[in-house]
N, CA and C atoms as a LAMMPS dump frame, in Angstrom:
ITEM: TIMESTEP
0
ITEM: NUMBER OF ATOMS
180
ITEM: BOX BOUNDS ff ff ff
-5.0000000000000000e+02 5.0000000000000000e+02
-5.0000000000000000e+02 5.0000000000000000e+02
-5.0000000000000000e+02 5.0000000000000000e+02
ITEM: ATOMS id mol type element x y z
1 1 1 N 113.539 -416.133 10.646
2 1 2 C 113.491 -414.86 9.986
3 1 3 C 114.522 -414.831 8.854
4 2 1 N 114.1 -414.425 7.674
5 2 2 C 114.97 -414.407 6.508
6 2 3 C 115.709 -413.078 6.407
7 3 1 N 117.003 -413.154 6.098
8 3 2 C 117.801 -411.944 5.922
9 3 3 C 117.484 -411.317 4.569
10 4 1 N 117.437 -410.006 4.553
11 4 2 C 117.263 -409.291 3.3
12 4 3 C 118.621 -409.19 2.626
13 5 1 N 118.642 -409.399 1.319
14 5 2 C 119.885 -409.258 0.565
15 5 3 C 119.659 -408.273 -0.571
16 6 1 N 120.743 -407.67 -1.017
17 6 2 C 120.7 -406.699 -2.099
18 6 3 C 121.605 -407.187 -3.217
19 7 1 N 121.289 -406.809 -4.424
20 7 2 C 122.133 -407.149 -5.553
21 7 3 C 122.844 -405.91 -6.061
22 8 1 N 124.109 -406.067 -6.423
23 8 2 C 124.893 -404.986 -7.006
24 8 3 C 125.666 -405.577 -8.175
25 9 1 N 126.023 -404.74 -9.122
26 9 2 C 126.732 -405.211 -10.308
27 9 3 C 128.236 -405.127 -10.126
28 10 1 N 128.92 -406.208 -10.487
29 10 2 C 130.387 -406.223 -10.451
30 10 3 C 130.901 -405.287 -11.538
31 11 1 N 131.78 -404.338 -11.193
32 11 2 C 132.309 -403.415 -12.202
33 11 3 C 133.294 -404.084 -13.17
34 12 1 N 133.761 -405.263 -12.838
35 12 2 C 134.738 -405.965 -13.672
36 12 3 C 134.063 -406.837 -14.734
37 13 1 N 133.03 -407.61 -14.338
38 13 2 C 132.432 -408.561 -15.279
39 13 3 C 130.917 -408.401 -15.433
40 14 1 N 130.316 -407.472 -14.701
41 14 2 C 128.877 -407.162 -14.763
42 14 3 C 127.979 -408.246 -14.169
43 15 1 N 128.553 -409.21 -13.46
44 15 2 C 127.745 -410.221 -12.785
45 15 3 C 127.055 -409.598 -11.572
46 16 1 N 125.958 -410.203 -11.137
47 16 2 C 125.285 -409.697 -9.947
48 16 3 C 125.964 -410.26 -8.702
49 17 1 N 126.297 -409.362 -7.788
50 17 2 C 126.939 -409.729 -6.526
51 17 3 C 125.913 -409.518 -5.421
52 18 1 N 125.72 -410.527 -4.589
53 18 2 C 124.753 -410.449 -3.509
54 18 3 C 125.389 -409.835 -2.272
55 19 1 N 124.724 -408.825 -1.726
56 19 2 C 125.182 -408.173 -0.498
57 19 3 C 124.176 -408.44 0.608
58 20 1 N 124.653 -408.774 1.783
59 20 2 C 123.78 -409.001 2.932
60 20 3 C 123.146 -407.687 3.377
61 21 1 N 122.053 -407.766 4.078
62 21 2 C 121.336 -406.583 4.55
63 21 3 C 122.198 -405.731 5.478
64 22 1 N 123.114 -406.361 6.211
65 22 2 C 123.955 -405.618 7.155
66 22 3 C 125.299 -405.217 6.549
67 23 1 N 125.423 -405.277 5.211
68 23 2 C 126.662 -404.868 4.539
69 23 3 C 126.922 -403.39 4.796
70 24 1 N 128.196 -403.046 4.913
71 24 2 C 128.578 -401.665 5.228
72 24 3 C 129.497 -401.096 4.166
73 25 1 N 129.481 -399.78 4.032
74 25 2 C 130.373 -399.074 3.124
75 25 3 C 131.818 -399.395 3.502
76 26 1 N 132.674 -399.582 2.533
77 26 2 C 134.095 -399.922 2.664
78 26 3 C 134.347 -401.397 2.949
79 27 1 N 133.306 -402.195 3.093
80 27 2 C 133.47 -403.634 3.292
81 27 3 C 133.955 -404.253 1.982
82 28 1 N 134.802 -405.276 2.063
83 28 2 C 135.324 -405.957 0.891
84 28 3 C 134.518 -407.246 0.675
85 29 1 N 134.062 -407.429 -0.567
86 29 2 C 133.351 -408.64 -0.954
87 29 3 C 134.019 -409.19 -2.207
88 30 1 N 133.697 -410.44 -2.552
89 30 2 C 134.301 -411.059 -3.728
90 30 3 C 133.224 -411.429 -4.73
91 31 1 N 133.496 -411.167 -6
92 31 2 C 132.586 -411.563 -7.07
93 31 3 C 132.741 -413.069 -7.278
94 32 1 N 131.632 -413.804 -7.276
95 32 2 C 131.712 -415.254 -7.449
96 32 3 C 132.03 -415.642 -8.887
97 33 1 N 131.793 -414.751 -9.838
98 33 2 C 132.058 -415.047 -11.243
99 33 3 C 133.523 -414.856 -11.617
100 34 1 N 134.075 -413.658 -11.365
101 34 2 C 135.44 -413.35 -11.821
102 34 3 C 136.466 -413.325 -10.686
103 35 1 N 136.011 -413.501 -9.454
104 35 2 C 136.883 -413.547 -8.272
105 35 3 C 137.556 -412.222 -7.943
106 36 1 N 137.058 -411.114 -8.485
107 36 2 C 137.611 -409.803 -8.167
108 36 3 C 137.233 -409.412 -6.744
109 37 1 N 138.163 -408.745 -6.054
110 37 2 C 137.846 -408.191 -4.749
111 37 3 C 137.209 -406.831 -4.974
112 38 1 N 136.051 -406.62 -4.373
113 38 2 C 135.276 -405.411 -4.582
114 38 3 C 135.019 -404.714 -3.263
115 39 1 N 134.965 -403.41 -3.312
116 39 2 C 134.678 -402.609 -2.13
117 39 3 C 133.288 -402.015 -2.277
118 40 1 N 132.502 -402.067 -1.209
119 40 2 C 131.179 -401.463 -1.227
120 40 3 C 131.358 -399.955 -1.125
121 41 1 N 130.963 -399.252 -2.191
122 41 2 C 131.101 -397.802 -2.23
123 41 3 C 129.863 -397.126 -1.649
124 42 1 N 128.705 -397.762 -1.832
125 42 2 C 127.448 -397.204 -1.359
126 42 3 C 126.465 -398.347 -1.129
127 43 1 N 125.566 -398.166 -0.163
128 43 2 C 124.524 -399.174 0.055
129 43 3 C 123.17 -398.705 -0.468
130 44 1 N 123.037 -397.419 -0.71
131 44 2 C 121.786 -396.851 -1.242
132 44 3 C 122.086 -395.924 -2.399
133 45 1 N 122.048 -396.346 -3.615
134 45 2 C 121.841 -397.709 -4.108
135 45 3 C 123.115 -398.546 -3.94
136 46 1 N 122.982 -399.872 -3.928
137 46 2 C 124.167 -400.728 -3.786
138 46 3 C 125.131 -400.51 -4.956
139 47 1 N 126.343 -400.058 -4.647
140 47 2 C 127.343 -399.764 -5.67
141 47 3 C 128.68 -400.354 -5.246
142 48 1 N 129.34 -401.019 -6.2
143 48 2 C 130.634 -401.638 -5.932
144 48 3 C 131.709 -401.015 -6.818
145 49 1 N 132.941 -400.956 -6.294
146 49 2 C 134.111 -400.546 -7.066
147 49 3 C 135.194 -401.592 -6.841
148 50 1 N 136.192 -401.62 -7.716
149 50 2 C 137.313 -402.533 -7.51
150 50 3 C 138.053 -402.134 -6.243
151 51 1 N 138.356 -403.105 -5.409
152 51 2 C 139.081 -402.823 -4.17
153 51 3 C 140.498 -402.385 -4.506
154 52 1 N 141.027 -401.403 -3.776
155 52 2 C 142.404 -400.956 -4.05
156 52 3 C 143.403 -402.071 -3.74
157 53 1 N 144.444 -402.116 -4.538
158 53 2 C 145.511 -403.074 -4.293
159 53 3 C 146.236 -402.706 -3.014
160 54 1 N 146.554 -403.697 -2.204
161 54 2 C 147.304 -403.455 -0.98
162 54 3 C 148.76 -403.301 -1.36
163 55 1 N 149.354 -402.179 -1.003
164 55 2 C 150.74 -401.924 -1.337
165 55 3 C 151.624 -402.106 -0.107
166 56 1 N 152.844 -402.455 -0.357
167 56 2 C 153.814 -402.66 0.714
168 56 3 C 154.131 -401.319 1.39
169 57 1 N 154.118 -401.292 2.703
170 57 2 C 154.479 -400.086 3.462
171 57 3 C 155.895 -400.289 3.998
172 58 1 N 156.827 -399.503 3.479
173 58 2 C 158.212 -399.645 3.879
174 58 3 C 158.566 -398.699 5.012
175 59 1 N 157.582 -398.248 5.775
176 59 2 C 157.839 -397.396 6.914
177 59 3 C 158.193 -395.968 6.543
178 60 1 N 157.787 -395.568 5.372
179 60 2 C 158.085 -394.209 4.906
180 60 3 C 157.045 -393.238 5.357
């Protein structure tokens, strides 16, 4: 059985990023063209945004 995949556009370089059928909102994926880390914002329609930078938590 073949998995269904979806295509979404990278917001950084406009390349097509392939998402698996079981992809979920907030999941992090990587663009194969520009290597940007992207967050799945929506699956219907497939929409990606740049993943937030992880900041240091100093226990504040």
